[in-house]
TIPA-899353 format. One record per residue: residue in three letters; residue number from 1; x, y, z of N, C-alpha, C in turn. Coordinates in steps of 0.05 Angstrom, whole numbers. Layout:
BEGIN
ALA  NUM  X  Y  Z  X  Y  Z  X  Y  Z
...
//
This chain:
BEGIN
MET  1  156  -35  68  138  -58  72  141  -77  48
GLU  2  145  -65  25  147  -82  1  172  -99  2
TYR  3  194  -87  11  219  -103  14  215  -125  34
HIS  4  201  -120  56  196  -140  76  181  -164  64
LYS  5  163  -158  45  148  -179  33  164  -195  11
THR  6  178  -180  -5  191  -192  -29  221  -199  -25
LYS  7  234  -184  -8  263  -187  -4  278  -181  -30
ASP  8  266  -166  -48  278  -159  -74  283  -129  -75
ILE  9  307  -121  -70  314  -92  -69  310  -79  -96
LEU  10  315  -93  -118  312  -81  -144  282  -76  -151
HIS  11  265  -94  -141  236  -91  -145  226  -67  -130
VAL  12  236  -63  -106  228  -40  -89  238  -14  -100
MET  13  261  -14  -112  274  10  -122  257  23  -144
GLN  14  244  7  -161  229  18  -184  205  35  -175
PRO  15  186  25  -159  163  41  -151  170  66  -136
LEU  16  193  65  -121  201  88  -106  213  109  -124
GLY  17  221  101  -148  232  120  -167  262  127  -162
HIS  18  275  110  -147  303  115  -141  321  107  -165
LYS  19  340  125  -171  359  119  -192  384  106  -181
ASN  20  388  110  -155  412  99  -141  402  80  -120
ILE  21  412  56  -120  404  35  -101  410  42  -72
LYS  22  430  60  -68  437  68  -41  413  82  -28
ASN  23  398  97  -43  374  111  -31  354  90  -22
THR  24  350  69  -37  331  49  -30  341  34  -5
LEU  25  366  29  -4  378  15  20  373  31  45
VAL  26  373  57  44  368  74  67  340  68  77
TYR  27  321  67  59  293  62  67  289  34  78
THR  28  302  14  67  299  -13  77  311  -15  105
GLN  29  333  -1  110  345  -1  137  325  12  157
LEU  30  312  33  149  292  46  167  270  26  174
ILE  31  261  11  155  240  -9  160  250  -30  179
LYS  32  274  -39  176  285  -59  194  287  -48  222
THR  33  295  -23  225  298  -11  251  270  -10  265
CYS  34  250  -1  250  223  1  262  213  -26  270
GLU  35  218  -47  254  209  -74  261  222  -84  287
ASP  36  248  -79  289  263  -87  313  253  -74  338
GLU  37  245  -49  336  235  -34  359  209  -46  370
LYS  38  194  -59  352  168  -71  361  172  -96  378
ARG  39  196  -108  375  202  -133  389  217  -127  414
VAL  40  203  -129  436  215  -122  462  213  -147  480
LEU  41  235  -154  492  235  -176  511  244  -165  538
SER  42  228  -171  558  234  -161  585  236  -184  604
LYS  43  259  -185  618  263  -206  638  271  -194  664
THR  44  265  -207  686  272  -198  713  288  -219  727
ALA  45  310  -210  739  327  -229  754  320  -228  783
ARG  46  319  -251  796  313  -252  824  338  -257  841
THR  47  359  -267  829  383  -272  844  407  -260  829
VAL  48  430  -260  842  454  -250  829  462  -268  806
GLU  49  458  -294  809  464  -313  787  446  -308  763
GLU  50  421  -303  767  403  -297  745  411  -271  731
THR  51  419  -251  747  428  -226  737  452  -230  719
ARG  52  471  -245  729  495  -250  713  489  -264  687
ALA  53  471  -284  688  463  -299  664  450  -281  644
LEU  54  433  -262  653  420  -244  634  440  -225  621
ILE  55  458  -215  637  479  -197  627  496  -211  606
GLU  56  504  -236  612  521  -251  594  506  -258  569
ALA  57  481  -264  571  465  -270  547  462  -246  529
ARG  58  462  -222  540  459  -198  525  485  -191  509
LEU  59  507  -199  520  533  -193  506  536  -212  483
//
């Protein structure tokens, strides 16, 4: 959460007590993954053309 607020990886590294920045990067990736899971977009296609457009937009 602190990285999300400050965007400063070195600042986040200190309170966590990490000596290697790679460890801190693991935790910030986990936070990003959790945030992404909260954002869900659901769409429904009614026609073949709408289905095609949704599939192409996803790629």
